[in-house]
Short mmCIF file of the C-alpha atoms (twelve columns), coordinates in Angstrom:
data_MODEL
# 
_entry.id   MODEL 
# 
loop_
_atom_site.group_PDB 
_atom_site.id 
_atom_site.type_symbol 
_atom_site.label_atom_id 
_atom_site.label_alt_id 
_atom_site.label_comp_id 
_atom_site.label_asym_id 
_atom_site.label_seq_id 
_atom_site.Cartn_x 
_atom_site.Cartn_y 
_atom_site.Cartn_z 
_atom_site.pdbx_PDB_model_num 
ATOM 1   C CA . UNK A 1   23.403  11.908  -18.269 1 
ATOM 2   C CA . UNK A 2   20.103  11.199  -19.132 1 
ATOM 3   C CA . UNK A 3   18.783  7.877   -19.963 1 
ATOM 4   C CA . UNK A 4   15.729  7.119   -22.498 1 
ATOM 5   C CA . UNK A 5   13.191  5.049   -20.876 1 
ATOM 6   C CA . UNK A 6   10.505  3.359   -22.652 1 
ATOM 7   C CA . UNK A 7   7.108   2.664   -21.096 1 
ATOM 8   C CA . UNK A 8   4.582   0.061   -22.139 1 
ATOM 9   C CA . UNK A 9   0.933   0.020   -20.829 1 
ATOM 10  C CA . UNK A 10  -1.021  -3.337  -21.320 1 
ATOM 11  C CA . UNK A 11  -4.440  -4.721  -20.561 1 
ATOM 12  C CA . UNK A 12  -6.961  -7.467  -20.702 1 
ATOM 13  C CA . UNK A 13  -10.485 -6.782  -21.364 1 
ATOM 14  C CA . UNK A 14  -12.064 -10.201 -20.738 1 
ATOM 15  C CA . UNK A 15  -10.957 -13.016 -18.422 1 
ATOM 16  C CA . UNK A 16  -10.561 -15.332 -21.848 1 
ATOM 17  C CA . UNK A 17  -7.856  -12.872 -22.759 1 
ATOM 18  C CA . UNK A 18  -5.420  -14.496 -19.847 1 
ATOM 19  C CA . UNK A 19  -3.425  -17.308 -21.301 1 
ATOM 20  C CA . UNK A 20  -1.888  -18.926 -18.284 1 
ATOM 21  C CA . UNK A 21  1.867   -20.212 -17.969 1 
ATOM 22  C CA . UNK A 22  2.693   -23.623 -16.708 1 
ATOM 23  C CA . UNK A 23  2.441   -24.213 -12.933 1 
ATOM 24  C CA . UNK A 24  5.639   -25.250 -11.555 1 
ATOM 25  C CA . UNK A 25  6.112   -28.752 -10.502 1 
ATOM 26  C CA . UNK A 26  4.965   -29.832 -7.053  1 
ATOM 27  C CA . UNK A 27  8.356   -30.644 -5.735  1 
ATOM 28  C CA . UNK A 28  9.507   -27.156 -6.401  1 
ATOM 29  C CA . UNK A 29  7.374   -26.118 -3.219  1 
ATOM 30  C CA . UNK A 30  5.817   -23.271 -4.724  1 
ATOM 31  C CA . UNK A 31  2.712   -21.788 -3.378  1 
ATOM 32  C CA . UNK A 32  0.919   -18.486 -3.372  1 
ATOM 33  C CA . UNK A 33  -1.121  -16.788 -0.938  1 
ATOM 34  C CA . UNK A 34  -2.951  -13.402 -0.179  1 
ATOM 35  C CA . UNK A 35  -1.416  -11.358 2.610   1 
ATOM 36  C CA . UNK A 36  -4.623  -10.698 4.236   1 
ATOM 37  C CA . UNK A 37  -3.305  -9.014  7.272   1 
ATOM 38  C CA . UNK A 38  -2.128  -5.465  6.170   1 
ATOM 39  C CA . UNK A 39  1.691   -5.099  7.062   1 
ATOM 40  C CA . UNK A 40  3.635   -1.865  6.398   1 
ATOM 41  C CA . UNK A 41  6.660   -3.643  7.212   1 
ATOM 42  C CA . UNK A 42  6.116   -6.877  4.984   1 
ATOM 43  C CA . UNK A 43  5.063   -4.650  2.060   1 
ATOM 44  C CA . UNK A 44  7.982   -2.312  2.399   1 
ATOM 45  C CA . UNK A 45  10.284  -5.458  2.515   1 
ATOM 46  C CA . UNK A 46  8.338   -6.966  -0.483  1 
ATOM 47  C CA . UNK A 47  8.875   -3.676  -2.466  1 
ATOM 48  C CA . UNK A 48  12.574  -3.165  -1.783  1 
ATOM 49  C CA . UNK A 49  13.713  -6.546  -2.222  1 
ATOM 50  C CA . UNK A 50  11.803  -7.138  -5.622  1 
ATOM 51  C CA . UNK A 51  12.551  -3.677  -6.867  1 
ATOM 52  C CA . UNK A 52  16.015  -2.639  -5.577  1 
ATOM 53  C CA . UNK A 53  17.817  -3.681  -8.964  1 
ATOM 54  C CA . UNK A 54  15.313  -2.341  -11.245 1 
ATOM 55  C CA . UNK A 55  14.724  1.288   -9.911  1 
ATOM 56  C CA . UNK A 56  11.772  1.368   -7.970  1 
ATOM 57  C CA . UNK A 57  12.094  4.254   -5.819  1 
ATOM 58  C CA . UNK A 58  8.620   5.919   -5.575  1 
ATOM 59  C CA . UNK A 59  7.758   3.811   -2.252  1 
ATOM 60  C CA . UNK A 60  10.809  4.559   -0.709  1 
ATOM 61  C CA . UNK A 61  9.934   7.790   0.911   1 
ATOM 62  C CA . UNK A 62  6.692   6.394   2.178   1 
ATOM 63  C CA . UNK A 63  6.317   6.579   6.126   1 
ATOM 64  C CA . UNK A 64  4.540   3.741   8.036   1 
ATOM 65  C CA . UNK A 65  1.499   5.646   8.142   1 
ATOM 66  C CA . UNK A 66  1.415   6.190   4.286   1 
ATOM 67  C CA . UNK A 67  1.729   2.280   3.756   1 
ATOM 68  C CA . UNK A 68  -0.707  1.494   6.601   1 
ATOM 69  C CA . UNK A 69  -3.360  4.015   4.629   1 
ATOM 70  C CA . UNK A 70  -2.654  2.447   1.359   1 
ATOM 71  C CA . UNK A 71  -2.919  -1.161  2.372   1 
ATOM 72  C CA . UNK A 72  -6.305  -0.603  4.157   1 
ATOM 73  C CA . UNK A 73  -7.921  0.709   1.033   1 
ATOM 74  C CA . UNK A 74  -10.841 -1.661  -0.222  1 
ATOM 75  C CA . UNK A 75  -9.396  -3.454  -3.321  1 
ATOM 76  C CA . UNK A 76  -5.888  -3.436  -2.439  1 
ATOM 77  C CA . UNK A 77  -4.467  -6.892  -2.361  1 
ATOM 78  C CA . UNK A 78  -0.786  -8.377  -1.948  1 
ATOM 79  C CA . UNK A 79  -0.540  -11.910 -3.229  1 
ATOM 80  C CA . UNK A 80  2.831   -13.272 -2.282  1 
ATOM 81  C CA . UNK A 81  4.581   -16.307 -3.929  1 
ATOM 82  C CA . UNK A 82  6.597   -18.543 -1.556  1 
ATOM 83  C CA . UNK A 83  9.109   -21.233 -2.562  1 
ATOM 84  C CA . UNK A 84  9.504   -23.889 0.152   1 
ATOM 85  C CA . UNK A 85  8.426   -21.184 2.809   1 
ATOM 86  C CA . UNK A 86  10.648  -18.264 1.553   1 
ATOM 87  C CA . UNK A 87  8.835   -15.129 -0.023  1 
ATOM 88  C CA . UNK A 88  9.901   -15.498 -3.836  1 
ATOM 89  C CA . UNK A 89  7.838   -12.515 -5.169  1 
ATOM 90  C CA . UNK A 90  4.627   -10.695 -5.147  1 
ATOM 91  C CA . UNK A 91  1.624   -8.919  -7.013  1 
ATOM 92  C CA . UNK A 92  0.065   -6.000  -5.983  1 
ATOM 93  C CA . UNK A 93  -3.594  -5.320  -7.107  1 
ATOM 94  C CA . UNK A 94  -5.513  -2.179  -6.786  1 
ATOM 95  C CA . UNK A 95  -9.269  -2.046  -7.788  1 
ATOM 96  C CA . UNK A 96  -10.272 1.270   -9.285  1 
ATOM 97  C CA . UNK A 97  -13.522 2.380   -10.388 1 
ATOM 98  C CA . UNK A 98  -15.973 1.257   -13.039 1 
ATOM 99  C CA . UNK A 99  -14.578 -2.243  -12.645 1 
ATOM 100 C CA . UNK A 100 -11.011 -1.634  -13.632 1 
ATOM 101 C CA . UNK A 101 -8.038  -3.591  -11.636 1 
ATOM 102 C CA . UNK A 102 -4.634  -2.081  -11.928 1 
ATOM 103 C CA . UNK A 103 -1.456  -4.583  -11.214 1 
ATOM 104 C CA . UNK A 104 0.495   -1.992  -9.464  1 
ATOM 105 C CA . UNK A 105 3.509   -3.911  -8.734  1 
ATOM 106 C CA . UNK A 106 4.699   -7.405  -9.980  1 
ATOM 107 C CA . UNK A 107 8.127   -9.061  -9.457  1 
ATOM 108 C CA . UNK A 108 10.479  -11.690 -8.075  1 
ATOM 109 C CA . UNK A 109 13.178  -11.268 -5.687  1 
ATOM 110 C CA . UNK A 110 16.496  -11.701 -7.699  1 
ATOM 111 C CA . UNK A 111 17.507  -15.093 -6.435  1 
ATOM 112 C CA . UNK A 112 13.928  -16.543 -7.759  1 
ATOM 113 C CA . UNK A 113 14.402  -14.963 -10.921 1 
ATOM 114 C CA . UNK A 114 14.599  -17.749 -13.991 1 
ATOM 115 C CA . UNK A 115 12.888  -20.406 -12.197 1 
ATOM 116 C CA . UNK A 116 9.563   -20.253 -13.981 1 
ATOM 117 C CA . UNK A 117 7.528   -18.602 -10.973 1 
ATOM 118 C CA . UNK A 118 6.956   -15.383 -12.699 1 
ATOM 119 C CA . UNK A 119 4.576   -16.638 -15.451 1 
ATOM 120 C CA . UNK A 120 2.817   -18.749 -12.715 1 
ATOM 121 C CA . UNK A 121 2.578   -15.782 -10.221 1 
ATOM 122 C CA . UNK A 122 1.518   -13.454 -12.948 1 
ATOM 123 C CA . UNK A 123 -1.332  -15.839 -13.864 1 
ATOM 124 C CA . UNK A 124 -2.427  -16.518 -10.441 1 
ATOM 125 C CA . UNK A 125 -2.666  -12.520 -9.723  1 
ATOM 126 C CA . UNK A 126 -4.335  -11.845 -12.812 1 
ATOM 127 C CA . UNK A 127 -7.187  -14.510 -12.305 1 
ATOM 128 C CA . UNK A 128 -7.546  -12.464 -8.754  1 
ATOM 129 C CA . UNK A 129 -7.786  -9.401  -10.705 1 
ATOM 130 C CA . UNK A 130 -10.531 -10.628 -12.606 1 
ATOM 131 C CA . UNK A 131 -12.496 -12.289 -9.496  1 
ATOM 132 C CA . UNK A 132 -11.722 -9.328  -7.459  1 
ATOM 133 C CA . UNK A 133 -15.327 -8.530  -7.050  1 
ATOM 134 C CA . UNK A 134 -15.966 -12.163 -5.396  1 
ATOM 135 C CA . UNK A 135 -13.918 -10.963 -2.460  1 
ATOM 136 C CA . UNK A 136 -14.810 -6.983  -2.235  1 
ATOM 137 C CA . UNK A 137 -18.847 -7.227  -2.478  1 
ATOM 138 C CA . UNK A 138 -19.176 -3.551  -2.876  1 
ATOM 139 C CA . UNK A 139 -17.136 -3.858  -6.288  1 
ATOM 140 C CA . UNK A 140 -18.514 -4.313  -9.605  1 
ATOM 141 C CA . UNK A 141 -17.318 -7.397  -11.884 1 
ATOM 142 C CA . UNK A 142 -13.830 -6.594  -13.338 1 
ATOM 143 C CA . UNK A 143 -14.013 -5.222  -16.895 1 
ATOM 144 C CA . UNK A 144 -10.416 -4.613  -17.573 1 
ATOM 145 C CA . UNK A 145 -7.070  -5.328  -16.007 1 
ATOM 146 C CA . UNK A 146 -4.024  -3.034  -16.731 1 
ATOM 147 C CA . UNK A 147 -0.618  -2.578  -15.995 1 
ATOM 148 C CA . UNK A 148 2.474   -0.928  -17.021 1 
ATOM 149 C CA . UNK A 149 6.018   -1.998  -17.485 1 
ATOM 150 C CA . UNK A 150 9.156   -0.115  -18.594 1 
ATOM 151 C CA . UNK A 151 12.649  -0.693  -20.235 1 
ATOM 152 C CA . UNK A 152 14.274  -0.575  -16.695 1 
ATOM 153 C CA . UNK A 153 12.334  -3.524  -15.590 1 
ATOM 154 C CA . UNK A 154 13.533  -7.016  -16.040 1 
ATOM 155 C CA . UNK A 155 14.348  -8.060  -19.711 1 
ATOM 156 C CA . UNK A 156 11.688  -10.709 -19.715 1 
ATOM 157 C CA . UNK A 157 8.952   -8.523  -18.300 1 
ATOM 158 C CA . UNK A 158 7.315   -7.414  -21.414 1 
ATOM 159 C CA . UNK A 159 7.390   -10.641 -23.116 1 
ATOM 160 C CA . UNK A 160 6.090   -12.529 -19.681 1 
ATOM 161 C CA . UNK A 161 2.775   -9.850  -19.849 1 
ATOM 162 C CA . UNK A 162 2.275   -10.760 -23.524 1 
ATOM 163 C CA . UNK A 163 2.747   -14.285 -23.223 1 
ATOM 164 C CA . UNK A 164 -0.043  -14.091 -20.418 1 
ATOM 165 C CA . UNK A 165 -2.437  -12.313 -23.149 1 
ATOM 166 C CA . UNK A 166 -2.026  -8.604  -22.122 1 
ATOM 167 C CA . UNK A 167 -1.919  -6.265  -25.281 1 
ATOM 168 C CA . UNK A 168 -0.045  -2.908  -25.549 1 
ATOM 169 C CA . UNK A 169 -2.696  0.016   -25.745 1 
ATOM 170 C CA . UNK A 170 -0.078  2.890   -25.389 1 
ATOM 171 C CA . UNK A 171 3.836   3.352   -25.378 1 
ATOM 172 C CA . UNK A 172 5.491   6.570   -24.070 1 
ATOM 173 C CA . UNK A 173 9.369   7.309   -23.843 1 
ATOM 174 C CA . UNK A 174 10.685  9.844   -21.802 1 
ATOM 175 C CA . UNK A 175 14.142  10.705  -20.712 1 
ATOM 176 C CA . UNK A 176 15.498  10.453  -17.068 1 
ATOM 177 C CA . UNK A 177 18.631  11.477  -15.146 1 
# 
């Protein structure tokens, strides 16, 4: 049995494109911080916890060494949202050539979806993509932030990206088994 999958590629080309989401109230205890110490085990946990029910499979076969190599690349950053001390989701940024930053992964653990954390985390992560050169002195300033999402992702993913000011620049359809 094959399934038709639509993939949307979205971008922002200026920091002013970002339309911030409202922050959760302080009483919700939501905070976002960068995982500054590369940890293959923690990154693997985040990947599997967020992506297990939306068909994230590409990194499941990665060895500890592959995770280690990836996480130590300049311009790779993991920002984690916590709700009252519990990991709720993450956004992974990857600095690319010529001032481009890709949001490689973004999502929430299933128990934390629908609690207004996603828009806040996406706003925070996109802002960090735009100011990445401040943390990586050898990088040129960011000129473009991009990502892709597909019809297998959560039902609100595409709308969340659009509400944050991302614009579709390409759409592809494929058949998957």
